[in-house]
C-alpha positions in Angstrom: -15.8 8.3 11.8 -18.5 6.2 10.2 -17.5 3.2 8.2 -19.4 2.8 4.9 -19.9 -0.5 3.2 -17.7 -0.9 0.1 -18.7 -2.4 -3.3 -16.4 -4.9 -4.9 -15.4 -6.3 -8.3 -13.0 -8.6 -10.1 -11.0 -8.4 -13.3 -8.4 -10.5 -15.2 -4.7 -9.8 -15.4 -3.0 -12.5 -17.4 -3.9 -15.8 -15.8 -5.0 -14.3 -12.5 -8.3 -13.0 -11.3 -7.8 -10.0 -9.1 -10.2 -8.4 -6.6 -10.8 -4.8 -5.6 -13.2 -2.9 -3.3 -14.5 0.6 -3.8 -16.3 3.4 -1.9 -18.1 6.5 -3.1 -20.0 7.5 -6.2 -18.9 6.1 -9.6 -19.0 9.6 -11.1 -16.8 11.2 -8.4 -13.1 11.9 -9.0 -11.3 8.5 -8.9 -8.6 7.4 -6.5 -6.7 4.1 -6.6 -5.1 2.8 -3.4 -2.3 0.2 -3.3 -1.4 -1.5 0.0 1.9 -2.7 1.3 3.9 -6.0 1.2 1.8 -8.1 3.6 -1.4 -6.1 3.5 -4.7 -6.1 1.7 -7.3 -3.7 0.1 -9.4 -3.3 3.2 -6.5 -1.8 5.1 -7.7 1.5 3.4 -11.2 1.2 4.9 -10.9 4.0 7.5 -9.2 6.3 5.1 -11.7 5.6 2.3 -14.7 6.1 4.5 -13.5 9.6 5.4 -13.2 10.6 1.8 -16.1 8.6 0.3 -18.5 11.6 0.2 -16.4 13.4 -2.4 -14.3 10.8 -4.1 -14.5 7.3 -5.7 -11.9 5.2 -4.0 -10.8 1.9 -5.4 -8.5 -0.4 -3.3 -6.8 -3.3 -5.0 -6.0 -6.6 -3.4 -2.6 -6.9 -5.1 -1.8 -10.4 -6.4 -1.4 -13.0 -3.8 -3.3 -11.1 -1.1 -6.9 -10.7 0.1 -9.4 -12.2 -2.3 -7.1 -12.0 -5.4 -5.5 -15.1 -6.9 -2.0 -16.3 -5.9 0.6 -16.5 -8.6 1.8 -20.1 -8.9 5.1 -18.8 -10.4 5.6 -16.5 -7.4 6.0 -13.5 -9.6 5.7 -10.9 -6.9 8.0 -8.2 -8.4 7.4 -4.7 -9.5 6.8 -5.3 -13.2 4.0 -7.8 -12.5 2.3 -5.5 -10.0 2.4 -2.6 -12.5 0.9 -4.9 -15.2 -1.9 -5.7 -12.8 -2.5 -2.0 -12.1 -2.6 -1.4 -15.9 -5.3 -4.1 -16.2 -7.3 -2.6 -13.4 -7.2 0.9 -14.9 -8.3 -0.6 -18.3 -11.1 -2.6 -16.6 -12.4 0.5 -14.9 -12.1 2.6 -18.0 -10.2 5.4 -16.2 -8.7 8.3 -18.1 -7.1 10.2 -15.2 -7.0 9.4 -11.5 -5.2 10.1 -8.2 -2.9 7.2 -7.2 -2.0 6.4 -3.5 0.4 3.7 -2.4 2.0 2.5 0.9 5.4 0.9 1.0 5.5 -1.8 -1.8 2.3 -0.2 -3.1 4.1 3.1 -3.1 6.9 1.8 -5.2 4.4 0.2 -7.6 2.6 3.6 -7.8 5.8 5.4 -8.5 6.8 3.1 -11.4 3.3 3.1 -12.8 3.3 6.9 -12.8 6.7 7.0 -14.6 5.3 4.7 -17.3 1.9 6.4 -17.6 2.3 10.1 -16.6 -0.8 11.0 -18.7 -3.0 8.8 -16.4 -2.0 10.1 -12.9 -3.2 13.5 -12.0 -1.6 13.4 -8.5 0.4 10.9 -6.5 0.6 10.1 -2.8 3.4 7.8 -1.5 3.3 6.6 2.1 6.7 5.9 3.7 8.9 4.6 0.9 11.5 6.2 -1.3 14.8 5.5 -3.0 16.9 3.0 -1.1 14.1 2.2 1.4 13.8 -1.5 0.4 17.5 -2.2 0.3 19.6 -0.1 2.7 17.5 0.9 5.7 17.0 -0.6 9.1 13.4 -1.1 8.1 14.4 -3.2 5.2 16.4 -5.4 7.5 13.5 -5.6 10.0 11.2 -6.8 7.2 13.6 -9.5 6.2 13.8 -10.7 9.9 10.0 -10.7 10.1 9.7 -12.9 7.0 12.3 -15.3 8.3 10.5 -15.6 11.6 6.9 -15.9 10.3 5.3 -19.2 11.1 3.1 -21.0 8.6 0.3 -21.4 11.1 -0.8 -20.6 14.6 -2.5 -22.8 17.2 -5.3 -20.4 17.7 -6.5 -16.8 17.2 -4.9 -15.6 20.4 -1.5 -16.7 19.1 -2.1 -15.0 15.8 -3.1 -11.8 17.5 0.1 -11.9 19.6 2.2 -12.4 16.5 0.8 -9.3 14.8 0.9 -7.2 18.0 4.6 -8.1 18.4 5.4 -7.2 14.8 3.2 -4.1 14.7 3.5 -2.6 18.3 2.3 0.8 17.3 -0.9 0.1 15.2 -4.3 0.7 16.7 -6.5 -2.0 18.0 -8.9 -1.4 15.1 -6.0 -1.8 12.6 -4.9 -5.0 14.4 -8.4 -6.4 14.3 -8.5 -5.6 10.6 -5.2 -7.3 9.9 -6.3 -10.4 11.7 -9.6 -10.5 9.7 -8.1 -10.0 6.3 -4.7 -11.8 6.5 -5.6 -15.0 8.3 -8.3 -17.7 8.2 -9.2 -20.8 10.2 -8.3 -24.1 8.7 -10.3 -27.3 8.9 -8.2 -28.6 11.8 -8.8 -25.4 13.8 -5.4 -23.9 13.4 -5.1 -20.4 12.0 -3.3 -20.0 8.6 -2.4 -17.2 6.3 -5.0 -16.0 3.8 -2.3 -14.5 1.6 0.6 -16.2 -0.2 3.1 -15.9 2.6 5.5 -18.4 1.2 5.6 -17.0 -2.3 5.7 -13.3 -1.3 8.3 -14.0 1.3 10.4 -15.9 -1.2 10.3 -12.9 -3.6 11.2 -10.4 -0.9 14.1 -12.6 0.2 15.3 -12.8 -3.4 15.3 -9.0 -3.6 17.3 -8.9 -0.4 19.9 -11.2 -1.9 19.9 -9.6 -5.3 19.2 -5.9 -5.0 19.7 -5.5 -8.7 16.3 -7.1 -9.2 14.7 -4.1 -7.6 14.0 -0.7 -9.2 16.2 2.4 -8.7 13.6 4.9 -7.7 15.8 8.0 -8.0 15.3 8.4 -11.7 11.5 7.8 -11.2 11.4 10.5 -8.4 13.4 12.9 -10.5 11.1 12.6 -13.4 7.7 13.0 -11.6 5.7 15.7 -13.3 2.4 15.6 -11.4 1.7 17.0 -7.9 3.2 14.5 -5.5 3.0 14.1 -1.7 5.3 11.8 0.3 4.0 11.0 3.8 6.6 9.9 6.3 6.0 8.4 9.8 8.0 10.5 12.3 9.4 7.2 13.8 9.9 5.5 10.5 12.8 3.1 10.1 12.1 2.8 6.4 12.0 6.3 4.9 14.5 8.8 6.4 13.8 12.5 6.7 17.0 13.2 4.8 15.6 11.2 1.8 12.3 13.0 1.7 14.1 16.3 2.0 16.4 15.4 -0.9 13.5 14.3 -3.1 11.8 17.6 -2.5 15.0 19.5 -3.2 15.5 17.7 -6.5 12.0 17.9 -7.8 9.7 20.9 -7.2 6.6 18.8 -7.9 7.2 16.9 -4.6 5.9 18.0 -1.2 6.3 16.0 2.0 4.6 15.7 5.3 5.7 14.0 8.5 3.0 12.4 10.7 3.8 12.1 14.4 3.1 9.0 16.5 3.7 6.8 13.5 6.3 4.5 12.2 6.4 2.9 8.7 2.7 2.0 8.9 1.4 5.5 9.0 -2.2 5.0 8.2 -2.4 2.1 10.7 -0.4 3.8 13.5 -2.0 7.2 13.3 -5.0 7.1 11.0 -6.2 10.6 11.9 -2.8 12.1 11.2 -2.6 10.4 7.9 -6.1 11.6 6.9 -5.2 15.2 7.9 -2.1 15.1 5.7 -4.0 13.6 2.8 -6.9 16.0 3.2 -4.7 19.0 3.1 -3.0 17.8 -0.1 -6.3 17.2 -1.8 -7.7 20.5 -0.7 -4.8 22.3 -2.3 -5.6 20.4 -5.5 -9.3 21.3 -5.0 -10.3 17.7 -5.4 -13.0 15.8 -3.5 -13.8 18.4 -0.9 -15.4 16.8 2.2 -17.0 19.9 3.6 
């Protein structure tokens, strides 16, 4: 797969300046991509490069990540993310678009779609569903990760080992990307986080202590009126097969696919399998054909 060079842009959301990257022609059908909790816009580069010949793909550095501003008030909760997405859509002048989100980004995509069903022509949610962030082994794992995350590393080798230990199944290319876009070298030669690790971690721990601060996704899922695909990693500890089956049973607009050789980080663990699932869904919608 060839990697094409993305364009980039900025916009304002409240007091923050947020950054995005994009691939494809500006007059192609638009797709917005939202990354997960400790991720960044360029995590979508391999996926976007595959589809860039037929789609316009816009990946947002959600607040506190990548090249977007950090929130000094540590407002890293769903409502703020959705407000940012609303600002991005207004900045781009989009009337209708396809929305794709992984994990936290998937939850944000679900809530945005519930608030603005007229905007979202189709929805793809990667490995999150009702209860994922509060009552699964994956949720407990993420809390443990946050608790054990150091503020800095002595060198790049130590940083690489940290991410390899935390993400044992992701490809070397995905690992290299994660090192490049989540870390930077400080003046003293140590390696520090490029994203707001403290603020984002604090917000996630608050959700763990007070689940009522989160969003009940069942009413959102039940109310989806656009074609929706849930993609689950076959080894996921975050989204169970029983949950995706129940979502599909309750709402006929929902389809789901399971990608083998992948856990929670499906597009990082098995990028080819993720693309196949997404391509099949888009083909059925007759959108952005890559042939």
